[in-house]
LUMDOFI-950794 format. One record per residue (C-alpha): residue number from 0; residue in three letters; chain; x, y, z. Coordinates in nm, 4 decimals. Each point is the difference from the previous one (the first is absolute). Layout:
! LUMDOFI-950794
   n res chain        u        v        w
 NUM ala     A        X        Y        Z
...
This chain:
! LUMDOFI-950794
   n res chain        u        v        w
   0 met     A  20.8958  22.6181   1.3634
   1 arg     A   0.2999  -0.0147  -0.2714
   2 val     A  -0.0636  -0.3250  -0.3184
   3 asn     A   0.2580  -0.1822   0.1956
   4 arg     A  -0.1211  -0.0037   0.3006
   5 ile     A  -0.3853  -0.0901  -0.1813
   6 leu     A   0.1663  -0.2834  -0.1611
   7 leu     A   0.1287  -0.1604   0.3136
   8 ser     A  -0.2862   0.0046   0.1734
   9 ser     A  -0.2169  -0.0712  -0.2019
  10 ser     A   0.2114  -0.3526  -0.0371
  11 leu     A   0.0700  -0.0616   0.3534
  12 ile     A  -0.3877   0.0430   0.0198
  13 val     A  -0.1336  -0.1907  -0.2722
  14 val     A   0.2559  -0.3400   0.1007
  15 ala     A  -0.0451   0.0361   0.4078
  16 leu     A  -0.3695   0.0000  -0.0479
  17 val     A   0.0319  -0.2848  -0.2882
  18 leu     A   0.2091  -0.2382   0.2542
  19 gln     A  -0.1767   0.1439   0.3406
  20 val     A  -0.3412  -0.1561  -0.2206
  21 ser     A   0.1295  -0.3394  -0.1086
  22 val     A   0.2281  -0.0793   0.2896
  23 leu     A   0.0002   0.1452   0.3097
  24 ala     A  -0.4001   0.0293   0.0350
  25 arg     A   0.0266  -0.3995  -0.1116
  26 leu     A   0.2326  -0.0810   0.2814
  27 his     A  -0.3183   0.0505   0.2457
  28 leu     A   0.2310   0.0933   0.2787
  29 pro     A  -0.2113   0.0273   0.3180
  30 gly     A  -0.0870   0.3672   0.1261
  31 ala     A   0.1253   0.2162  -0.2434
  32 val     A   0.1310  -0.0067  -0.3818
  33 pro     A   0.3507   0.1092  -0.0890
  34 asp     A  -0.0562   0.3759  -0.1548
  35 leu     A   0.2593   0.0234  -0.2840
  36 leu     A  -0.1505   0.2803  -0.1496
  37 leu     A   0.0347   0.2078   0.3364
  38 leu     A   0.3432  -0.0824  -0.0100
  39 val     A   0.1026   0.1616  -0.2676
  40 val     A  -0.2364   0.2287   0.0230
  41 leu     A   0.1968   0.1530   0.3016
  42 gly     A   0.3459  -0.1039  -0.1929
  43 leu     A  -0.0619   0.2709  -0.1933
  44 ala     A  -0.0979   0.2465   0.2294
  45 leu     A   0.3022  -0.0065   0.1707
  46 val     A   0.2031   0.0386  -0.3302
  47 tyr     A  -0.2820   0.2993  -0.1328
  48 gly     A  -0.1084   0.1568   0.2811
  49 his     A  -0.3746   0.0682   0.1703
  50 val     A  -0.1537   0.1405  -0.3379
  51 gly     A   0.1505  -0.2720  -0.2246
  52 gly     A  -0.0902  -0.2611   0.2723
  53 ala     A  -0.3539   0.0779  -0.0162
  54 leu     A  -0.0898   0.0324  -0.3443
  55 val     A   0.1968  -0.3544  -0.0197
  56 gly     A  -0.2304  -0.0958   0.2577
  57 phe     A  -0.3065   0.1097  -0.1289
  58 ala     A   0.0646  -0.1215  -0.3386
  59 ala     A   0.1288  -0.3646   0.1746
  60 gly     A  -0.3791   0.0245   0.1659
  61 leu     A  -0.1727   0.0564  -0.2796
  62 leu     A   0.0847  -0.3176  -0.2672
  63 ala     A  -0.0336  -0.2077   0.3666
  64 asp     A  -0.3180   0.1436   0.0603
  65 leu     A  -0.1639  -0.0496  -0.3741
  66 ala     A   0.2561  -0.3548  -0.0642
  67 pro     A  -0.1912  -0.3396   0.0502
  68 pro     A  -0.0873  -0.1226   0.2655
  69 ala     A  -0.0644   0.3670   0.1588
  70 asp     A  -0.3582  -0.0946   0.2684
  71 his     A   0.0751   0.3493   0.1599
  72 ala     A  -0.1031   0.3762  -0.1412
  73 ala     A   0.2171   0.1877  -0.2464
  74 gly     A   0.2536   0.2698   0.1263
  75 arg     A   0.0180  -0.1769   0.3238
  76 tyr     A   0.2858  -0.1983  -0.0453
  77 ala     A   0.1330   0.3635  -0.1521
  78 leu     A  -0.1502   0.2194   0.2862
  79 val     A   0.2784  -0.2444   0.2167
  80 leu     A   0.3145  -0.0274  -0.2429
  81 cys     A  -0.0121   0.3926  -0.0301
  82 val     A   0.0211   0.0717   0.3348
  83 ile     A   0.2779  -0.2788   0.0646
  84 gly     A   0.2487   0.1531  -0.2325
  85 tyr     A  -0.0566   0.2798   0.0910
  86 leu     A   0.0986  -0.0826   0.3445
  87 ala     A   0.2738  -0.1571  -0.1238
  88 gly     A   0.0673   0.2513  -0.2729
  89 leu     A   0.0858   0.1916   0.3447
  90 val     A   0.2303  -0.1876   0.2278
  91 lys     A   0.2765  -0.0077  -0.3454
  92 pro     A   0.3084   0.1017   0.1173
  93 glu     A   0.1446   0.4063  -0.1154
  94 ser     A   0.3093  -0.2012  -0.1032
  95 gly     A  -0.0822  -0.2281  -0.1843
  96 gln     A   0.1574  -0.2803   0.2331
  97 val     A  -0.1725  -0.2905   0.2245
  98 arg     A   0.2504  -0.0271   0.2462
  99 thr     A  -0.1341  -0.3267   0.1294
 100 ala     A  -0.3149  -0.2380  -0.0580
 101 ala     A  -0.1393   0.0800   0.3028
 102 gly     A  -0.1708   0.3835  -0.1654
 103 pro     A  -0.1569  -0.2337  -0.2569
 104 met     A  -0.1345  -0.3280   0.1665
 105 leu     A  -0.1477   0.2123   0.2441
 106 val     A  -0.2042   0.2051  -0.2881
 107 val     A  -0.1083  -0.3374  -0.1653
 108 val     A  -0.1534  -0.0978   0.3152
 109 ala     A  -0.1528   0.3039   0.1028
 110 ala     A  -0.1397  -0.0245  -0.3931
 111 ala     A  -0.1001  -0.2830   0.0119
 112 val     A  -0.2119   0.0719   0.3612
 113 gly     A  -0.1476   0.2932  -0.1163
 114 ser     A  -0.0657  -0.1038  -0.3818
 115 thr     A  -0.2581  -0.2783   0.1865
 116 leu     A  -0.1270   0.2204   0.2719
 117 leu     A  -0.0717   0.2212  -0.2564
 118 tyr     A  -0.1627  -0.1917  -0.1823
 119 ala     A  -0.1562  -0.1843   0.2323
 120 gly     A  -0.1082   0.3977   0.0570
 121 val     A  -0.0760   0.0856  -0.2994
 122 gly     A  -0.2654  -0.2927  -0.0130
 123 ala     A  -0.1512   0.0402   0.2380
 124 leu     A  -0.1181   0.2995  -0.1460
 125 val     A  -0.1524  -0.1286  -0.2530
 126 gly     A  -0.1828  -0.2740   0.1513
 127 asp     A   0.3177  -0.3310  -0.0462
 128 thr     A   0.0519  -0.1017   0.3429
 129 ala     A   0.1804  -0.3384  -0.1516
 130 ala     A   0.2815   0.0840   0.2320
 131 arg     A  -0.2052  -0.0464   0.3385
 132 his     A  -0.0880  -0.3393  -0.0547
 133 val     A   0.3570  -0.1154  -0.1542
 134 gly     A   0.1433   0.1921   0.3152
 135 leu     A   0.1752   0.3053   0.0172
 136 ser     A   0.3126  -0.0593   0.1592
 137 gly     A   0.0944  -0.3453  -0.1516
 138 leu     A  -0.0169   0.2280  -0.3199
 139 leu     A   0.2198   0.2858   0.1147
 140 phe     A   0.2846  -0.2956   0.1627
 141 thr     A   0.0087  -0.2256  -0.3528
 142 ala     A  -0.0466   0.3221  -0.2250
 143 ala     A   0.3451   0.1974   0.1919
 144 leu     A   0.1535  -0.3943   0.0719
 145 tyr     A  -0.0294  -0.1351  -0.4068
 146 asp     A   0.1319   0.3761  -0.0876
 147 leu     A   0.2785   0.0464   0.2110
 148 leu     A   0.1070  -0.3774  -0.1438
 149 leu     A  -0.0863   0.1447  -0.3904
 150 ala     A   0.1719   0.3012   0.0691
 151 pro     A   0.3760  -0.1049  -0.0308
 152 phe     A  -0.0592  -0.1288  -0.2882
 153 val     A  -0.2124   0.2994  -0.2081
 154 val     A   0.0805   0.3289   0.1542
 155 pro     A   0.3932   0.0232  -0.0883
 156 gly     A  -0.0944  -0.1306  -0.3329
 157 val     A  -0.2445   0.2922  -0.0836
 158 met     A   0.2180   0.2279   0.1574
 159 ala     A   0.3053  -0.1284  -0.1966
 160 leu     A  -0.2375   0.0634  -0.3103
 161 ala     A  -0.1498   0.3446   0.1022
 162 arg     A   0.3404   0.1609   0.0486
 163 arg     A   0.1220  -0.1554  -0.3288
 164 ala     A  -0.2455   0.1301  -0.2258
 165 glu     A   0.0216   0.3188   0.2236
 166 asn     A   0.3684   0.0588  -0.1437
 167 asp     A  -0.2102  -0.0143  -0.3366
 168 pro     A   0.0114   0.4208  -0.1474
 169 leu     A  -0.3508   0.0563   0.0421
 170 ala     A   0.0196  -0.1072   0.3381
 171 glu     A  -0.1234   0.2705   0.2573
 172 thr     A   0.3308  -0.0043   0.2357
 173 ser     A   0.3244  -0.0725  -0.0133
 174 ser     A   0.1438  -0.3845   0.0118
 175 gly     A   0.2119   0.1246   0.2724
 176 thr     A  -0.3253   0.0938   0.2192
 177 ser     A  -0.1189  -0.3895  -0.0022
 178 gly     A   0.3016  -0.1901  -0.0853
 179 gly     A  -0.0047  -0.1748   0.4065
 180 ile     A  -0.3007  -0.0539   0.0591
 181 ser     A  -0.0325  -0.3441  -0.0425
 182 ser     A   0.3733  -0.0578   0.0391
 183 gly     A  -0.0641   0.0406   0.3612
 184 trp     A  -0.2270  -0.2905   0.0580
 185 leu     A   0.2310  -0.2114  -0.1944
 186 ser     A   0.2935   0.1001   0.1793
 187 gly     A  -0.1426   0.1139   0.3289
 188 gly     A   0.1926  -0.1143   0.3453
 189 thr     A   0.3028  -0.0658  -0.2544
 190 gly     A   0.1143   0.2692   0.0567
 191 leu     A   0.1375   0.0006  -0.3501
 192 arg     A   0.0357   0.3114  -0.1960
 193 ile     A   0.0053   0.0813  -0.3129
 194 gly     A   0.1889   0.2598  -0.0787
 195 gly     A   0.2808  -0.0799   0.2781
 196 gln     A   0.1098  -0.3226  -0.2178
 197 arg     A   0.0321   0.2620  -0.3141
 198 asn     A   0.2279   0.2152   0.1988
 199 gly     A   0.1668  -0.3274   0.1730
 200 leu     A   0.0715  -0.1609  -0.3761
 201 arg     A   0.1339   0.3737  -0.1843
 202 val     A   0.2724   0.0448   0.2812
 203 lys     A   0.0816  -0.3486  -0.0116
 204 ala     A   0.0292   0.0201  -0.4522
 205 ala     A   0.1480   0.3707   0.0833
 206 arg     A   0.2780  -0.2149   0.2365
 207 ala     A   0.1044  -0.2346  -0.2190
 208 arg     A   0.0556   0.2563  -0.2776
 209 ser     A   0.2528   0.2057   0.1871
 210 ala     A   0.1230  -0.3775   0.0941
 211 arg     A   0.0571  -0.0780  -0.3646
 212 ala     A   0.1242   0.2578  -0.1232
 213 gly     A   0.2655   0.0529   0.3212
 214 arg     A   0.1021  -0.3050  -0.0983
 215 ile     A   0.0419   0.0647  -0.3643
 216 lys     A   0.2613   0.2835   0.0378
 217 gly     A   0.1635  -0.2080   0.2515
 218 val     A   0.0955  -0.2369  -0.3198
 219 lys     A   0.1002   0.2814  -0.1956
 220 arg     A   0.2191   0.1576   0.2679
 221 leu     A   0.1804  -0.3226  -0.0179
């Protein structure tokens, strides 16, 4: 990964983990805890692709495994987020533009359910059966619900920051490739097209200049 990607990813992961541990985990909501770290990984994976998503997911999960008050085996959540980041990166639009918000929202729901199932499955392999006592169905529902409600406030911003970082000369791809990833989320369903607006403004400016030139010529003739 390039330097700008590493710096941005590290900063977002640290901020997300601190907020999740110090704020979200203390809300004591029924069922699962809103997974801010997962949403950050999804936002970066939708811009960086499957390889970058896997690397970011592994780093974020490993930091969560080592940060207190983690009470599970180190590497467990790193494996989960690595797989989720890789799969989320596979659905990165080839054109770099997200047409509507439906696609990313489905990715969020699938990631919330998949990460919960994968975390519980890995826990069962190492002898952790806490998910059975809490109720796996309740965890799946609340995890998907909380992450879906939180996603519109997190994922578009993360994608916008990642897209802006891609404009750096050190980035692997040009800014044109990832220029419209988060704009599709924010303006999905509105029918707004930035390119069309710019062309319209140019046409209006050209017409205004021609009209002004015609008036000047008319004055000179008089």
